[in-house]
C-alpha positions in Angstrom: 43.6 -29.2 12.4 44.8 -29.1 8.7 44.5 -26.0 6.4 41.4 -27.5 4.8 39.4 -27.9 8.0 40.5 -24.5 9.1 39.2 -22.8 6.0 35.9 -24.8 6.5 35.8 -23.8 10.1 36.2 -20.1 9.2 33.8 -20.2 6.2 31.3 -21.8 8.5 31.6 -19.0 11.1 31.5 -16.4 8.5 28.3 -17.8 7.0 26.7 -18.1 10.4 27.7 -14.4 11.3 26.4 -13.1 8.0 22.8 -15.1 8.6 22.7 -13.7 12.0 23.4 -10.2 10.7 21.0 -10.6 8.0 18.2 -12.0 10.6 18.8 -9.1 12.9 18.8 -6.6 10.1 15.2 -8.0 9.0 14.0 -7.9 12.4 14.9 -4.3 13.2 16.0 -2.3 10.1 13.8 -3.4 7.0 10.9 -1.7 5.9 8.5 -4.3 7.1 10.2 -4.3 10.6 10.1 -0.8 11.0 6.5 -0.5 10.1 5.5 -3.4 12.3 7.6 -2.0 15.4 6.1 1.6 14.8 2.4 0.1 14.5 3.0 -2.0 17.6 4.5 0.8 19.4 7.4 -1.5 20.0 10.2 1.2 20.8 8.3 3.9 19.1 5.8 6.6 19.6 3.1 6.8 17.1 0.9 10.0 16.7 -2.2 10.3 14.5 -1.5 13.9 13.2 -4.5 14.4 10.6 -7.4 12.2 9.6 -9.0 11.9 6.1 -6.0 13.2 4.3 -7.1 13.3 0.7 -5.1 11.7 -2.3 -6.0 12.0 -5.9 -4.6 10.2 -8.8 -5.5 9.8 -12.5 -6.0 6.6 -14.2 -5.0 6.6 -17.9 -7.5 4.8 -20.2 -4.7 2.5 -21.6 -4.5 1.1 -18.0 -8.2 0.2 -18.2 -8.9 -3.3 -19.7 -12.3 -2.8 -21.6 -12.3 -6.4 -23.0 -14.2 -8.8 -20.8 -12.2 -10.9 -18.5 -9.0 -8.9 -19.4 -6.6 -8.2 -16.6 -3.7 -5.8 -16.6 -1.1 -6.2 -14.0 0.4 -2.6 -13.9 2.4 -1.9 -10.7 2.4 1.8 -11.7 3.5 4.5 -9.2 0.9 7.2 -8.9 1.8 9.3 -6.2 4.5 9.6 -3.5 3.3 11.6 -0.4 4.3 11.4 3.2 6.9 8.7 2.8 4.0 6.6 1.1 3.7 5.5 -2.6 0.5 4.7 -3.9 0.7 2.2 -6.9 -2.0 0.9 -9.2 -1.6 -2.6 -8.7 -3.8 -4.2 -11.1 -7.2 -3.6 -13.1 -9.4 -6.4 -14.0 -12.6 -6.6 -16.2 -14.4 -9.2 -14.6 -16.8 -9.2 -17.4 -18.6 -12.5 -17.3 -18.2 -13.3 -13.6 -18.2 -10.0 -11.7 -19.9 -7.7 -14.3 -17.6 -4.9 -13.4 -13.9 -3.6 -13.6 -12.1 -3.8 -10.6 -9.3 -1.3 -9.7 -6.7 -2.5 -7.0 -4.5 -0.1 -5.2 -1.4 -1.1 -3.1 0.7 1.3 -0.8 4.2 1.0 0.2 6.4 2.9 2.7 9.7 4.6 3.0 10.1 4.1 6.7 13.2 5.8 8.3 14.6 4.1 11.5 14.5 7.1 14.0 11.5 9.0 12.9 9.3 9.9 10.1 5.5 10.1 8.8 3.5 7.9 6.7 -0.3 7.4 5.4 -2.3 4.4 6.4 -6.1 3.7 6.2 -6.6 2.2 9.5 -6.7 3.4 13.0 -3.9 2.5 15.3 -5.6 3.0 18.7 -3.9 4.0 21.9 -4.4 0.7 23.6 -2.8 -1.4 20.9 -5.9 -2.4 18.9 -6.4 -1.6 15.3 -9.6 -0.5 13.4 -10.0 -0.7 9.8 -10.7 1.0 7.6 -10.7 4.7 8.9 -13.7 6.9 7.9 -13.5 8.5 4.4 -14.5 7.9 0.9 -13.5 7.2 -2.5 -15.0 9.6 -5.2 -14.5 9.1 -9.0 -14.7 11.4 -11.7 -14.4 11.3 -15.6 -11.8 13.3 -17.5 -14.2 16.4 -17.3 -14.9 16.0 -13.5 -18.4 14.4 -13.8 -18.9 11.9 -10.9 -18.8 8.3 -12.0 -20.9 5.8 -9.7 -18.9 3.2 -7.7 -19.9 -0.5 -7.7 -18.1 -1.7 -4.7 -15.3 -0.7 -2.4 -12.7 -2.8 -0.5 -9.8 -2.3 2.0 -6.8 -4.0 2.8 -4.7 -6.0 3.2 -2.5 -3.4 5.0 -3.1 0.1 3.7 -4.4 -1.0 0.3 -7.7 0.0 -1.2 -9.9 -1.0 -4.2 -13.4 -0.3 -6.1 -15.1 -1.5 -8.8 -17.1 0.2 -11.7 -20.0 -1.5 -13.2 -19.7 -2.4 -16.6 -22.7 -0.4 -17.7 -20.7 2.8 -16.6 -17.6 1.9 -18.5 -18.4 4.5 -21.3 -18.0 7.1 -18.6 -14.2 6.1 -18.0 -13.1 5.6 -21.7 -10.9 8.7 -21.4 -9.5 7.7 -18.0 -10.8 8.7 -14.5 -9.8 10.6 -11.3 -9.7 8.9 -8.0 -10.2 10.8 -4.8 -9.6 9.0 -1.7 -10.0 10.6 1.8 -9.6 7.6 4.0 -5.8 7.8 4.8 -4.7 9.0 8.2 -1.2 10.8 8.6 0.9 9.4 11.2 3.9 10.7 12.8 6.4 8.4 14.4 9.7 8.6 16.5 11.9 6.2 18.2 11.7 6.5 22.1 
């Protein structure tokens, strides 16, 4: 073997080792892998600590699209609690098509490998099945804490949730709105 072939062979071995390490990491230590292993109880114990954990966030008026068919991709972090971050993903004024303003929230997790806690709006049953969504409700208030009617509610994928407000009620949220959601369950997990 000449020097060029040796360098190529060593480089190839290093690339294969890096790819194998990357795959191993993604299957065991990435946020998604830890979440999947925890929720599937694959090497972890998972305990439902508390149901209907309330969260409350405020949606600023400049995040709300009041023009018909306007959509705002926001990705604004609203709250960090129990290693879970609640993000206002996007808000869409579905003017002519949906006749409402649609708010979409996304949850991300900061999962530790050995143990931790997180919020999820579905029920991980002891027998390995999953029930979605958990009981709980979404309550909306205007800036001075008057209730705002909800047009519709949605859940998922994962721990995400959404709701809509009819266009006829948009005047109630011109100064922003409070969102109170009680559908999250607090889970505690640990490595077996």
